[in-house]
C-alpha positions as CSV (number, residue, x, y, z in Angstrom):
1,X,-0.4,-0.1,0.2
2,X,1.8,3.6,-1.1
3,X,-1.1,5.8,1.2
4,X,-0.6,5.0,5.1
5,X,-4.1,6.0,6.8
6,X,-4.6,9.1,8.3
7,X,-6.2,9.0,11.7
8,X,-7.7,11.8,13.5
9,X,-6.0,12.7,17.1
10,X,-8.3,13.2,19.8
11,X,-7.0,15.8,22.7
12,X,-6.7,14.9,26.0
13,X,-9.4,15.3,28.1
14,X,-12.1,16.0,25.2
15,X,-15.4,14.0,24.8
16,X,-15.7,11.6,22.0
17,X,-18.3,13.2,19.3
18,X,-21.8,12.5,19.2
19,X,-22.9,13.1,22.9
20,X,-25.4,10.4,23.4
21,X,-29.1,11.9,24.1
22,X,-28.4,15.3,23.8
23,X,-27.5,14.7,20.1
24,X,-31.4,12.9,19.7
25,X,-33.2,16.0,22.3
26,X,-34.2,17.7,19.1
27,X,-35.3,15.5,17.1
28,X,-37.6,13.8,20.5
29,X,-38.9,17.5,21.0
30,X,-39.9,18.2,17.2
31,X,-41.6,14.7,17.7
32,X,-43.6,15.8,20.7
33,X,-44.5,19.3,19.0
34,X,-45.7,18.0,15.9
35,X,-48.0,15.2,18.4
36,X,-49.3,18.3,19.7
37,X,-49.9,20.6,17.2
38,X,-50.7,18.4,14.0
39,X,-51.6,14.6,15.7
40,X,-53.9,15.2,18.7
41,X,-56.1,17.6,17.0
42,X,-57.0,15.6,14.1
43,X,-57.5,12.8,16.1
44,X,-60.3,14.9,18.0
45,X,-62.0,15.7,15.0
46,X,-62.0,12.4,14.4
47,X,-63.5,11.4,16.8
48,X,-66.3,14.2,17.1
49,X,-67.1,13.4,13.3
50,X,-67.6,9.7,14.6
51,X,-69.5,11.1,17.2
52,X,-72.1,13.2,15.1
53,X,-72.1,10.3,12.1
54,X,-73.4,8.1,15.1
55,X,-76.0,10.3,16.6
56,X,-77.8,10.8,13.1
57,X,-81.5,10.0,13.1
58,X,-84.4,10.6,11.1
59,X,-85.2,14.1,10.2
60,X,-82.0,15.5,10.6
61,X,-81.0,18.1,8.5
62,X,-77.5,17.5,7.1
63,X,-75.0,19.0,4.7
64,X,-72.9,16.4,2.9
65,X,-69.0,16.5,1.6
66,X,-70.1,17.4,-1.6
67,X,-72.2,20.5,-0.4
68,X,-75.8,19.0,-0.6
69,X,-78.2,19.8,1.8
70,X,-81.0,17.5,2.6
71,X,-82.9,16.2,5.3
72,X,-82.4,12.7,6.5
73,X,-85.8,10.3,5.8
74,X,-84.1,6.8,6.7
75,X,-80.9,6.1,8.7
76,X,-79.2,2.5,7.6
77,X,-75.4,0.9,9.2
78,X,-73.6,2.3,6.3
79,X,-76.0,4.7,4.1
80,X,-78.2,7.2,5.4
81,X,-81.4,8.3,2.8
82,X,-81.6,11.9,2.5
83,X,-84.3,14.2,0.8
84,X,-82.9,16.7,-1.6
85,X,-85.9,17.8,-3.1
86,X,-89.7,17.2,-3.2
87,X,-90.2,13.5,-4.0
88,X,-86.1,13.1,-4.8
89,X,-83.6,11.0,-2.3
90,X,-80.6,10.2,-2.5
91,X,-78.9,7.1,-0.6
92,X,-75.6,8.8,1.0
93,X,-72.7,7.5,2.9
94,X,-72.8,7.8,6.5
95,X,-68.8,9.4,6.7
96,X,-69.5,11.9,4.2
97,X,-72.1,13.8,6.1
98,X,-69.6,17.1,7.1
99,X,-72.6,18.8,9.4
100,X,-75.6,18.6,11.0
101,X,-78.1,21.6,10.5
102,X,-79.9,23.7,12.6
103,X,-83.9,22.5,12.4
104,X,-85.6,24.9,9.8
105,X,-82.2,25.7,8.1
106,X,-83.6,24.1,4.7
107,X,-86.5,26.4,4.4
108,X,-84.2,29.6,5.1
109,X,-82.9,28.5,1.8
C-alpha cells in the first residue's frame, strides 16, 4: 500500500463526538411538538365527526362533503337516505356528511 491511512488524533480530556442523548433531544422535541400541534387535534376532530355520524337520526338536516343539503329520511348502518328536493331521495354514505344543521335551516334557503 503506497498511501497510509490518516487518523484524527484526540486531545486529552475531550469527549468523543456525538453526545449520546443530547444529540437526540432536538429530534424528540420535534416529535412532541408535532404530536400536540398536528396529530392530537386531528384525532379529536375525527372523534367528534364519528360521534356526530353515530347520532344521526330521521329528520336531521345535513350537509354532505359535496355541498348537498337535505333532510335525513332513513338511517342505515353505512348509508342514509337524504331528501334533497320534493320527492327526490338519494342514498349517501354516512362518512360523507360533514355537518348537521339546526332545524329549519333548509326552509330558510
